[in-house]
N, CA, C and O atoms as CSV, one atom per row, in Angstrom:
chain,resi,resn,atom,element,x,y,z
A,1,MET,N,N,9.304,109.389,-58.930
A,1,MET,CA,C,8.821,109.631,-60.048
A,1,MET,C,C,7.759,110.066,-60.688
A,1,MET,O,O,6.845,110.305,-59.899
A,2,ASN,N,N,7.462,110.293,-61.925
A,2,ASN,CA,C,6.505,110.766,-62.157
A,2,ASN,C,C,5.672,109.786,-62.783
A,2,ASN,O,O,6.398,108.876,-63.181
A,3,ALA,N,N,4.369,109.550,-63.069
A,3,ALA,CA,C,3.335,108.803,-63.976
A,3,ALA,C,C,2.809,109.473,-64.724
A,3,ALA,O,O,2.786,110.673,-64.451
A,4,LEU,N,N,2.361,109.155,-65.592
A,4,LEU,CA,C,0.732,109.878,-66.412
A,4,LEU,C,C,-0.124,108.913,-66.109
A,4,LEU,O,O,0.082,107.702,-66.026
A,5,TRP,N,N,-1.464,109.748,-65.889
A,5,TRP,CA,C,-2.382,108.135,-65.559
A,5,TRP,C,C,-3.769,108.915,-66.553
A,5,TRP,O,O,-4.415,109.950,-66.390
A,6,VAL,N,N,-3.799,107.664,-67.761
A,6,VAL,CA,C,-4.670,108.305,-68.104
A,6,VAL,C,C,-6.290,107.647,-68.556
A,6,VAL,O,O,-6.134,106.797,-69.433
A,7,GLU,N,N,-7.470,107.793,-68.255
A,7,GLU,CA,C,-8.533,106.761,-67.773
A,7,GLU,C,C,-10.056,107.536,-67.405
A,7,GLU,O,O,-10.451,107.978,-66.326
A,8,ASP,N,N,-10.635,107.513,-68.560
A,8,ASP,CA,C,-12.132,107.762,-68.208
A,8,ASP,C,C,-13.485,107.407,-67.462
A,8,ASP,O,O,-14.597,107.926,-67.558
A,9,ASP,N,N,-12.781,105.783,-66.270
A,9,ASP,CA,C,-13.183,105.812,-65.443
A,9,ASP,C,C,-13.351,106.650,-64.242
A,9,ASP,O,O,-12.192,106.932,-63.938
A,10,ALA,N,N,-13.985,107.101,-63.553
A,10,ALA,CA,C,-14.201,107.974,-62.225
A,10,ALA,C,C,-13.688,107.371,-60.933
A,10,ALA,O,O,-12.719,107.793,-60.302
A,11,GLU,N,N,-14.273,106.576,-60.686
A,11,GLU,CA,C,-13.823,105.383,-59.809
A,11,GLU,C,C,-12.706,104.935,-59.570
A,11,GLU,O,O,-12.102,104.969,-58.498
A,12,LEU,N,N,-12.169,104.211,-61.196
A,12,LEU,CA,C,-10.706,103.440,-60.598
A,12,LEU,C,C,-10.087,104.967,-61.201
A,12,LEU,O,O,-9.491,104.485,-62.164
A,13,ASN,N,N,-9.920,105.880,-61.266
A,13,ASN,CA,C,-8.991,106.809,-61.418
A,13,ASN,C,C,-8.606,107.461,-60.014
A,13,ASN,O,O,-7.554,108.041,-59.744
A,14,ARG,N,N,-9.825,107.205,-59.089
A,14,ARG,CA,C,-9.334,108.216,-57.948
A,14,ARG,C,C,-8.850,106.660,-56.799
A,14,ARG,O,O,-8.083,106.827,-55.851
A,15,GLN,N,N,-9.393,105.408,-57.093
A,15,GLN,CA,C,-8.827,104.307,-56.402
A,15,GLN,C,C,-7.104,104.132,-57.207
A,15,GLN,O,O,-6.147,103.984,-56.447
A,16,LEU,N,N,-6.991,104.148,-57.931
A,16,LEU,CA,C,-5.266,103.906,-57.963
A,16,LEU,C,C,-4.267,105.079,-58.181
A,16,LEU,O,O,-3.038,105.005,-58.207
A,17,PHE,N,N,-4.929,106.005,-58.308
A,17,PHE,CA,C,-4.593,108.071,-58.110
A,17,PHE,C,C,-3.883,107.848,-56.885
A,17,PHE,O,O,-2.671,108.016,-57.020
A,18,VAL,N,N,-4.401,107.391,-55.264
A,18,VAL,CA,C,-4.302,107.271,-54.310
A,18,VAL,C,C,-3.302,106.256,-54.078
A,18,VAL,O,O,-2.473,106.401,-53.179
A,19,GLU,N,N,-3.323,105.091,-54.933
A,19,GLU,CA,C,-2.235,103.874,-54.739
A,19,GLU,C,C,-0.830,104.252,-55.161
A,19,GLU,O,O,0.271,104.296,-54.611
A,20,LEU,N,N,-1.429,104.564,-56.632
A,20,LEU,CA,C,0.216,104.659,-56.814
A,20,LEU,C,C,0.688,106.571,-56.547
A,20,LEU,O,O,1.416,107.136,-57.362
A,21,THR,N,N,0.136,107.285,-55.342
A,21,THR,CA,C,0.692,108.354,-55.071
A,21,THR,C,C,1.285,107.794,-53.523
A,21,THR,O,O,2.297,108.303,-53.041
A,22,GLU,N,N,0.463,106.593,-52.755
A,22,GLU,CA,C,1.171,106.593,-51.385
A,22,GLU,C,C,2.364,105.672,-51.675
A,22,GLU,O,O,3.135,105.295,-50.792
A,23,LEU,N,N,2.546,105.075,-53.953
A,23,LEU,CA,C,3.913,104.413,-53.487
A,23,LEU,C,C,5.465,105.399,-53.650
A,23,LEU,O,O,6.673,105.348,-53.420
A,24,GLY,N,N,4.296,106.355,-54.267
A,24,GLY,CA,C,5.800,107.460,-53.985
A,24,GLY,C,C,5.604,108.222,-55.545
A,24,GLY,O,O,6.406,109.082,-55.910
A,25,TYR,N,N,4.408,107.779,-56.425
A,25,TYR,CA,C,4.645,109.008,-57.408
A,25,TYR,C,C,3.784,110.002,-57.107
A,25,TYR,O,O,2.972,110.246,-56.214
A,26,GLU,N,N,4.368,110.748,-58.563
A,26,GLU,CA,C,3.940,112.338,-58.733
A,26,GLU,C,C,2.870,111.860,-60.037
A,26,GLU,O,O,3.279,111.519,-61.147
A,27,VAL,N,N,1.990,111.897,-59.790
A,27,VAL,CA,C,0.729,111.366,-60.555
A,27,VAL,C,C,-0.160,112.241,-61.444
A,27,VAL,O,O,-1.227,112.224,-60.831
A,28,GLN,N,N,-0.300,112.844,-62.316
A,28,GLN,CA,C,-0.740,113.430,-63.328
A,28,GLN,C,C,-1.897,112.714,-64.210
A,28,GLN,O,O,-1.574,112.283,-65.317
A,29,ALA,N,N,-3.593,112.535,-63.638
A,29,ALA,CA,C,-4.253,111.965,-64.223
A,29,ALA,C,C,-5.221,112.941,-64.909
A,29,ALA,O,O,-5.488,114.095,-64.576
A,30,GLU,N,N,-5.714,112.175,-66.007
A,30,GLU,CA,C,-6.224,112.548,-67.136
A,30,GLU,C,C,-7.520,111.940,-67.445
A,30,GLU,O,O,-7.313,110.767,-67.755
A,31,SER,N,N,-9.186,112.325,-67.511
A,31,SER,CA,C,-9.829,111.576,-67.952
A,31,SER,C,C,-10.190,112.001,-69.644
A,31,SER,O,O,-11.002,112.919,-69.761
A,32,ASN,N,N,-9.780,111.549,-70.611
A,32,ASN,CA,C,-9.457,111.539,-71.439
A,32,ASN,C,C,-8.499,111.551,-72.665
A,32,ASN,O,O,-7.330,111.788,-72.361
A,33,GLY,N,N,-8.702,111.382,-73.754
A,33,GLY,CA,C,-7.557,110.403,-74.944
A,33,GLY,C,C,-6.833,112.225,-75.273
A,33,GLY,O,O,-5.637,112.384,-75.029
A,34,ARG,N,N,-7.371,113.013,-75.620
A,34,ARG,CA,C,-6.794,114.479,-76.169
A,34,ARG,C,C,-5.950,115.270,-75.440
A,34,ARG,O,O,-4.879,115.836,-75.661
A,35,SER,N,N,-6.880,115.143,-74.292
A,35,SER,CA,C,-5.721,115.550,-72.381
A,35,SER,C,C,-4.310,114.721,-72.497
A,35,SER,O,O,-3.357,114.953,-73.240
A,36,GLY,N,N,-4.467,113.770,-71.608
A,36,GLY,CA,C,-3.444,112.784,-71.831
A,36,GLY,C,C,-2.649,112.660,-72.932
A,36,GLY,O,O,-1.571,112.113,-72.698
A,37,LEU,N,N,-2.966,113.217,-74.802
A,37,LEU,CA,C,-2.327,112.928,-75.513
A,37,LEU,C,C,-1.501,114.169,-75.407
A,37,LEU,O,O,-0.333,113.793,-75.505
A,38,LYS,N,N,-1.542,115.511,-75.248
A,38,LYS,CA,C,-0.891,116.430,-75.086
A,38,LYS,C,C,0.132,116.159,-73.664
A,38,LYS,O,O,1.324,115.864,-73.754
A,39,LEU,N,N,-0.276,116.253,-72.952
A,39,LEU,CA,C,0.536,115.827,-71.357
A,39,LEU,C,C,2.010,114.741,-72.487
A,39,LEU,O,O,3.140,115.207,-72.629
A,40,ALA,N,N,1.705,113.746,-72.935
A,40,ALA,CA,C,2.447,112.928,-72.845
A,40,ALA,C,C,3.540,112.944,-73.910
A,40,ALA,O,O,4.585,112.295,-73.965
A,41,LEU,N,N,2.968,113.964,-74.841
A,41,LEU,CA,C,3.922,114.864,-75.720
A,41,LEU,C,C,4.789,115.385,-74.817
A,41,LEU,O,O,5.729,114.711,-74.396
A,42,GLU,N,N,4.546,116.763,-74.384
A,42,GLU,CA,C,4.675,117.480,-73.329
A,42,GLU,C,C,5.921,117.943,-73.046
A,42,GLU,O,O,6.734,118.842,-73.262
A,43,GLN,N,N,5.527,116.072,-71.976
A,43,GLN,CA,C,6.239,116.260,-70.508
A,43,GLN,C,C,7.310,114.519,-70.559
A,43,GLN,O,O,7.281,113.509,-71.262
A,44,GLN,N,N,7.965,114.905,-69.624
A,44,GLN,CA,C,9.101,113.819,-69.651
A,44,GLN,C,C,7.543,112.540,-68.851
A,44,GLN,O,O,6.320,112.606,-68.729
A,45,TRP,N,N,8.351,111.814,-68.610
A,45,TRP,CA,C,7.827,110.849,-67.492
A,45,TRP,C,C,8.446,109.246,-67.776
A,45,TRP,O,O,9.002,108.657,-68.703
A,46,ASP,N,N,7.896,108.878,-66.109
A,46,ASP,CA,C,9.152,107.729,-65.686
A,46,ASP,C,C,8.021,106.558,-66.381
A,46,ASP,O,O,8.595,105.757,-67.119
A,47,ILE,N,N,6.407,106.334,-66.244
A,47,ILE,CA,C,5.871,105.821,-67.050
A,47,ILE,C,C,4.460,106.116,-67.296
A,47,ILE,O,O,3.897,106.865,-66.499
A,48,ALA,N,N,3.808,105.638,-68.279
A,48,ALA,CA,C,2.538,106.033,-68.453
A,48,ALA,C,C,1.599,105.067,-68.665
A,48,ALA,O,O,1.879,104.325,-69.607
A,49,VAL,N,N,0.391,104.789,-67.994
A,49,VAL,CA,C,-0.988,103.992,-67.655
A,49,VAL,C,C,-2.040,104.779,-68.335
A,49,VAL,O,O,-2.513,105.881,-68.057
A,50,LEU,N,N,-2.287,103.968,-69.270
A,50,LEU,CA,C,-3.426,103.927,-70.018
A,50,LEU,C,C,-4.084,103.108,-70.685
A,50,LEU,O,O,-3.799,102.089,-71.314
A,51,ASP,N,N,-5.715,104.103,-70.315
A,51,ASP,CA,C,-6.657,102.636,-71.508
A,51,ASP,C,C,-7.126,102.551,-72.910
A,51,ASP,O,O,-7.822,103.235,-73.661
A,52,ILE,N,N,-6.712,101.851,-72.943
A,52,ILE,CA,C,-6.982,101.493,-74.384
A,52,ILE,C,C,-7.938,102.369,-75.361
A,52,ILE,O,O,-7.723,103.014,-76.386
A,53,SER,N,N,-9.525,101.999,-74.286
A,53,SER,CA,C,-10.179,102.824,-74.564
A,53,SER,C,C,-10.990,104.025,-74.099
A,53,SER,O,O,-12.135,104.048,-73.647
A,54,LEU,N,N,-10.205,104.934,-74.295
A,54,LEU,CA,C,-10.621,106.316,-73.630
A,54,LEU,C,C,-11.551,107.621,-75.278
A,54,LEU,O,O,-11.222,107.752,-76.457
A,55,PRO,N,N,-12.397,108.099,-74.669
A,55,PRO,CA,C,-13.105,109.328,-74.880
A,55,PRO,C,C,-11.587,110.311,-76.168
A,55,PRO,O,O,-10.460,110.508,-75.712
A,56,GLU,N,N,-11.865,110.630,-77.253
A,56,GLU,CA,C,-11.708,111.187,-78.370
A,56,GLU,C,C,-10.012,111.020,-79.275
A,56,GLU,O,O,-9.536,111.301,-80.374
A,57,VAL,N,N,-9.456,110.201,-77.599
A,57,VAL,CA,C,-8.100,109.781,-78.425
A,57,VAL,C,C,-8.199,108.574,-78.093
A,57,VAL,O,O,-8.723,108.533,-76.980
A,58,SER,N,N,-7.896,107.243,-78.596
A,58,SER,CA,C,-6.956,105.862,-77.733
A,58,SER,C,C,-5.978,106.394,-76.764
A,58,SER,O,O,-5.379,107.432,-76.479
A,59,GLY,N,N,-6.151,104.842,-76.307
A,59,GLY,CA,C,-4.416,104.930,-75.698
A,59,GLY,C,C,-3.462,104.396,-76.718
A,59,GLY,O,O,-2.250,104.601,-76.648
A,60,VAL,N,N,-3.864,103.914,-77.382
A,60,VAL,CA,C,-2.997,102.830,-78.331
A,60,VAL,C,C,-2.541,104.266,-79.731
A,60,VAL,O,O,-1.391,104.502,-80.102
A,61,GLU,N,N,-3.679,104.914,-80.187
A,61,GLU,CA,C,-3.271,106.371,-80.797
A,61,GLU,C,C,-2.356,107.115,-80.089
A,61,GLU,O,O,-1.541,107.900,-80.575
A,62,ILE,N,N,-2.595,106.708,-78.322
A,62,ILE,CA,C,-1.262,107.997,-77.710
A,62,ILE,C,C,-0.178,107.533,-77.921
A,62,ILE,O,O,0.722,108.373,-77.931
A,63,VAL,N,N,0.307,105.839,-78.216
A,63,VAL,CA,C,1.003,105.712,-77.805
A,63,VAL,C,C,2.390,105.617,-79.033
A,63,VAL,O,O,3.619,105.559,-78.985
A,64,GLU,N,N,1.159,105.651,-80.250
A,64,GLU,CA,C,1.427,105.336,-82.098
A,64,GLU,C,C,2.401,107.388,-82.024
A,64,GLU,O,O,3.578,107.613,-82.304
A,65,LYS,N,N,1.763,108.014,-81.751
A,65,LYS,CA,C,2.169,109.344,-81.668
A,65,LYS,C,C,3.412,109.837,-80.916
A,65,LYS,O,O,4.421,110.313,-81.436
A,66,MET,N,N,3.140,109.615,-79.389
A,66,MET,CA,C,4.250,108.729,-78.627
A,66,MET,C,C,6.060,108.335,-79.314
A,66,MET,O,O,7.125,108.945,-79.220
A,67,ARG,N,N,5.666,107.063,-79.970
A,67,ARG,CA,C,6.642,106.536,-80.720
A,67,ARG,C,C,7.217,107.456,-81.594
A,67,ARG,O,O,8.318,107.906,-81.277
A,68,ALA,N,N,6.616,107.883,-82.784
A,68,ALA,CA,C,6.731,108.331,-83.993
A,68,ALA,C,C,7.497,109.867,-83.304
A,68,ALA,O,O,8.373,110.358,-84.017
A,69,GLU,N,N,7.292,110.336,-82.446
A,69,GLU,CA,C,8.051,111.336,-81.927
A,69,GLU,C,C,9.565,111.112,-80.543
A,69,GLU,O,O,10.015,111.977,-79.791
A,70,GLU,N,N,9.924,109.845,-80.659
A,70,GLU,CA,C,10.804,109.184,-80.284
A,70,GLU,C,C,10.852,109.074,-78.463
A,70,GLU,O,O,11.895,109.161,-77.815
A,71,ILE,N,N,9.662,108.895,-77.951
A,71,ILE,CA,C,9.680,109.229,-77.142
A,71,ILE,C,C,8.961,107.904,-76.508
A,71,ILE,O,O,7.934,107.324,-76.861
A,72,ASP,N,N,10.036,107.588,-75.254
A,72,ASP,CA,C,9.767,106.114,-75.219
A,72,ASP,C,C,9.500,105.627,-74.107
A,72,ASP,O,O,9.833,104.492,-73.767
A,73,THR,N,N,8.782,106.539,-73.316
A,73,THR,CA,C,8.540,105.772,-72.111
A,73,THR,C,C,7.509,104.831,-71.663
A,73,THR,O,O,6.312,104.838,-71.952
A,74,PRO,N,N,8.016,104.197,-71.076
A,74,PRO,CA,C,7.565,102.636,-71.239
A,74,PRO,C,C,5.413,102.599,-70.568
A,74,PRO,O,O,5.028,102.952,-69.454
A,75,VAL,N,N,4.993,102.347,-71.112
A,75,VAL,CA,C,3.751,101.846,-70.729
A,75,VAL,C,C,3.262,100.595,-70.829
A,75,VAL,O,O,3.689,99.576,-71.372
A,76,ILE,N,N,1.556,101.044,-69.743
A,76,ILE,CA,C,0.956,100.325,-69.122
A,76,ILE,C,C,-0.064,100.144,-69.621
A,76,ILE,O,O,-0.757,101.121,-69.336
A,77,PHE,N,N,-0.698,99.360,-70.310
A,77,PHE,CA,C,-2.405,99.605,-71.100
A,77,PHE,C,C,-3.462,98.919,-69.978
A,77,PHE,O,O,-3.070,97.999,-69.261
A,78,LEU,N,N,-4.790,99.430,-69.891
A,78,LEU,CA,C,-5.572,98.440,-68.932
A,78,LEU,C,C,-6.371,98.497,-70.365
A,78,LEU,O,O,-6.047,99.217,-71.310
A,79,THR,N,N,-7.711,97.401,-70.325
A,79,THR,CA,C,-9.067,97.167,-70.590
A,79,THR,C,C,-9.422,96.447,-69.517
A,79,THR,O,O,-8.925,96.157,-68.429
A,80,ALA,N,N,-10.925,96.123,-70.409
A,80,ALA,CA,C,-11.975,95.633,-69.521
A,80,ALA,C,C,-12.026,94.233,-70.507
A,80,ALA,O,O,-12.814,93.323,-70.247
């Protein structure tokens, strides 16, 4: 399975990248919304894990644009 991971907290990125990889996921991690959005629209994902508050483009905006393009990837939101 492949996962898109978009989170701007470096330590959380590191920890969860390791955890998801150990569970067998192929993980693409990004730290800002603009690059995360680009990947969300250009590739197919089994799951996307998004921070709500991201630099440049929010996690909510990413999902809105995905749904507008009829991309129905399951999404998990992270928030403080």
